[in-house]
C-alpha positions, 0 to 999 in steps of 0.5 A: 558179195564173194569169198574173201579170205582175211589172214592176218598177221598173226596167222601168217607168223604162226607157220615157221617158213619165211615165204609167204607161199608157205604160209598161206599153203598153210592156213588157206585150203585152196593155195598150194605150192610144191618144192619141186627139187633138182627141177631147174629154176622152179626149185627157187621160184616155186609155182603157187596155184590157186584152186588147183589151176595154173600160177599165173591164173591168180593176180598179185596185188600190193595194197591194191595195186599190181605187182610184176612177174617173174621172169621164170617161164616155169610149169608149162611156160607159166609165167606168174608172180614170185610171192617170195621177193615179198618179205613176210614180215612187212605184210599186215594181212593178206586178202584172198579173193576166191572168185574171178574177177578179170572184169574189175583187175583185168588179165590173170584174175582167173582163179582169184586175188591175193592183195597184200596190204603192207605194214604202216605202223608206227614203232619198232619190232623185231624177231630172230628164228632159228629152226632145223630138221628133225633129221638134222639139216636144213639149218635156218636163221631169220632175222626181221626189223620193223620200224614206223615213224609217225610224219607229224600227225599227217602220215607214216613211214614204215620199213622192214628188213627181212635176212634169211640164210637156210642151209640144204636138206637131203631125203636121198639114198645113194643112187645104185649105179653110184654103188655098183660104181664104187664096188668096181672102182674101190680106190676113189671116193664116191660120196653118198649120196651123190646127188641130193633131193631137197630144199636148196641153200638158199640166202635172201635180204629182202626190204620193204618201204610204206609211207603216206603222207597227208599234202591238204585236208583234200589230197595225200601223197602215198607210195610203197616198194619192196626191194630184194635179192637172193642167191642160191644153189642146188644139185644136178643129177650125177653124171656115171663115169661109165655111162655119161656121153660127156666121158667119151674119148675123143680121138679126132679132137682131143686125143690125150684128154680124159675127163676122168683125170678131172672129175674121176669119182664123177659129177653133180653140176651145181645150179646157182641162181641169183635174183634181184627184185624191185617194185616201187609205186606212187600216187595222188589220191583225194576227194574231188567233193564228199562224193567223188575220190580219186587215184592216180598211180604210177609203177615200176616192177623188175625181178631178174633171174641170172643161173650159174653152173658150177662142177660141171663141164662143157664136153665138146670143148674139152680141155679148153672148157671151163668148170664153172659157167654163167649161163645167162640171165631172165629179167621181166620188166612191167611199167603200170599207170593208174586212174581210178574214181570212186563215187557214192551216187545217191539215188531215192530208189536206193535203200543207201548210195550206190559205189560206183567205180570207174577207170584207167590203166596203160601197163607196158611189158618187157621180158629180156633174154641175156646169153651167157658165157659164150662156153656155155653154149658153144658146140666144140670140136669135140662134137665130132666124137660126140661129146655133148655141147654146152655146160653139162645139166643147163646149156647157157643162153645163146646169143641168137636166143638174146632178145627183148620182147615187150606188149602194150595195154590199155583198158578201161572198167567200169563197176557198180555196187548197188544196195537195192533195198535193205537186204538185197545187193547186186553188183554189175562190173565191166572191162575193156581191154587191148593188148599190141600183140593179140588183140582186145577182150571186153569181161563183165561179172553180176553179182548178188547178195541177200541178207535174211537176217543181220547173221545169215546171208547168201550170195553169187556171183558170175563172171567172165574172164581172161589171161593174156599171153605175156612177152615171154610166152609169145616171143622167147625160145630156149633151144640147144645145140649139137653136132650129128656126129654122123652128118657132122651137121649141128643139130637144134632141139627145143622150143621155138616161138609160135610164129617161128615158120618151123614150129607153124609147120607142124601146128603152131598158130599165134596164142590167144588168151585164155577165156574162163567162166566162172560161177561162185555161190554160197552162204555166209552166217555169224551168230552172237556167240562167236561162230562165223563161217561160209560155205561157197561151191564153185565152177570154172571153165578155162578155154583155150588153156596154155600149155607146151606141145609135144616135140616133133621129130622133124624127119630129113624130109620135112627138113628138106622141104623147109630149106627149100621153102627157104626157112632160116635155120631148118638145116639144123633142126631135129626136134621142135616144140612150142606153146600152144593153146592146147586144151579146155578144163573145168574145175568145181569145187567147194570151200568151207570156213568156219570159226569159233570163239567163246571164254573157256576157264581163264583164258580165251579159246579160239577154233577154226576150219577150213576145208577145200575140195577141187576137182579139174577135168580135162573136157577138151584138148588137141592131142599135143598135151598127151596122157601125161598131160592130163593125168598131172592137171586132173590128179596131180593136186589132192582133191580134198585139203583142210586144216583144223586149228585151235588156240588157247590164250591165258595169262600171258600164255598161248598155245596154238594148234593146227592139223593139216589134212591133204587127200590122195593124189597122181604122180607122174613121170615121162620115160622113154619107155612109157609113161609110168604113173604111181598113186600116193595116199593121203596124209595127215600133219600136226604142227604145234607151238607154245608162245609166252609174252613177257614184261617190256615187249619180249615174247619167245615161242617154241614150235613144232611143224609136222610134230610126230615127223610124218613121211609120205609114201615113198616114189617108187618109179625114180628110185634109181636116181636115189629120189625118196620121195616124189618131187612133186609132192603137194607138202614138205617131205622133209619130216618134222621142223622144230623151231625157236622165235624171239619177238621184241617190240615197243 
């Protein structure tokens, strides 16, 4: 009754990237992920969006159970699941529900639901893949091992191991100021380029386990989980010795110290992440009688991200500063307890038994910040001479910011699907949730499907939805300190909790749930000749959307007033922002999916098409996100995306081609002199692969993504930073990628 894309294991394997977000982007046009080089933690935990909405507007399930979030509060503070933590080789298929589903699954399912089904096969399978960009960089090696055991005909145990080692890419030009500095200092060896815009260096090891065992004729045990650990490193912006504040002389604190002695040619801080991710689910399910089944499960998930800085300095500590720092950790953990029932309700008035699902859930989320090395956030004696405090490039999380926040919620739901006649099916769902930190919410969904004939049907849904603010969004802070060189007073600048008295002085209010109203209507069709597809139109209105406010300057008068009111820390605050329910949006779009399979000569030909039109409009705002925020929401992604694919199989050969299309879009950059915008034209990329299945279980594949080495328009507004292509591009900007893959199975 609602549109669902089913992405097969074979389709996932046709994309060279090891990360599921890239695979889905190539295959599902309504799904998008950006690269975001030199963008702190976002370069490792990339924000993935469905239908152009926020990354945390899409609920992620594994084997039908809720997946935990990443610890990163990313773009505009969004906190979604990190699909890159799941080994793609462990996935049997992916089901993408393109419809609001909060009434069925709870918080976050505003744009839809992504359900990853893990492999359950018995046998052995493996692969090794090597790839490189046409520019000669980005070398990547992937290795996957997968084995399954039959448990005495009572179940299975399937394990998957996947390893990835990727070198960085660079699509950079030398910065103009670096050219000038080199010419003025010919005796120095200034790197060219001084900073690399591209994908980070990355290593990752991922593991998955999926098991099921029948305890009796009516009861079975199941369990599954994933574990991963990874690390990566990327450049930050180059620090020019002629203009960077860290190079200032410090006659008061360090008269004999000169940073030129350590970094004579400037320095580009190296930003690194080490992550560890764990998810476990265990449960029992069975039948009470032929009409009533039950499922009891418990799950735990944890995501831990540690940040490190190398090749940098805390300028305010002068000669006492290290050049490498541990900047702190972010930790997200979640525990769920679910009890679900399904009842087959036989009624004489219905054409077939109605399906009644009902159940309850308890969930607890905890968000934790661990402080970094004291030197990573310290304000040293050199601050009196204007030397910047904290590890340059990314100040560490301070002891004051280190804290733990939690939230508990309870939910109950009922979902009825009834075939009123042989052709007409209706559905209704209702879900109630209560959250300890902000209150309760009730959401509903109505669905309808009418089958005019065996191969043609119309369908429609209407639903309300919500996304509850997370503990990290509700309570965490991200601030840094410095020293006013005139008053010699410490100052604090950065993001405060919405409940902080200083933030509330500027209008911050307790966060509320984002609320949505969704409508979808469409048609599905299938013919005996092999032609099938669907066409759906949709509208999603989201009220109280979550965002980050502008930065408010704390004047001396305001500071004195806050101090007089006894607000803690007010004497050191200079500028603040905060998370807020800042605006409303309306998203309208069309999804068209079609495929055609037929015999062709001695082989089989399969043609596919998938297109998405998606338009978002900011319908109301409180003014805090500004014009640049509106442009990014409305025009920051292409309105039209799509792909055409063809696959031909004959005598062990398999040839696949895919044409990917991205419409025009607008990039925006905030500058002290005013915001800058640039329009980017439409782009088309062509992927091609050739495979052959040998006797004995060996399969060889040679392929290219972006075969014709197409590059998008160059970004002009940040050329002075050495940037060639936009960092916010909705597609890969590294050119052609060539790869070779060998599979072995038995």
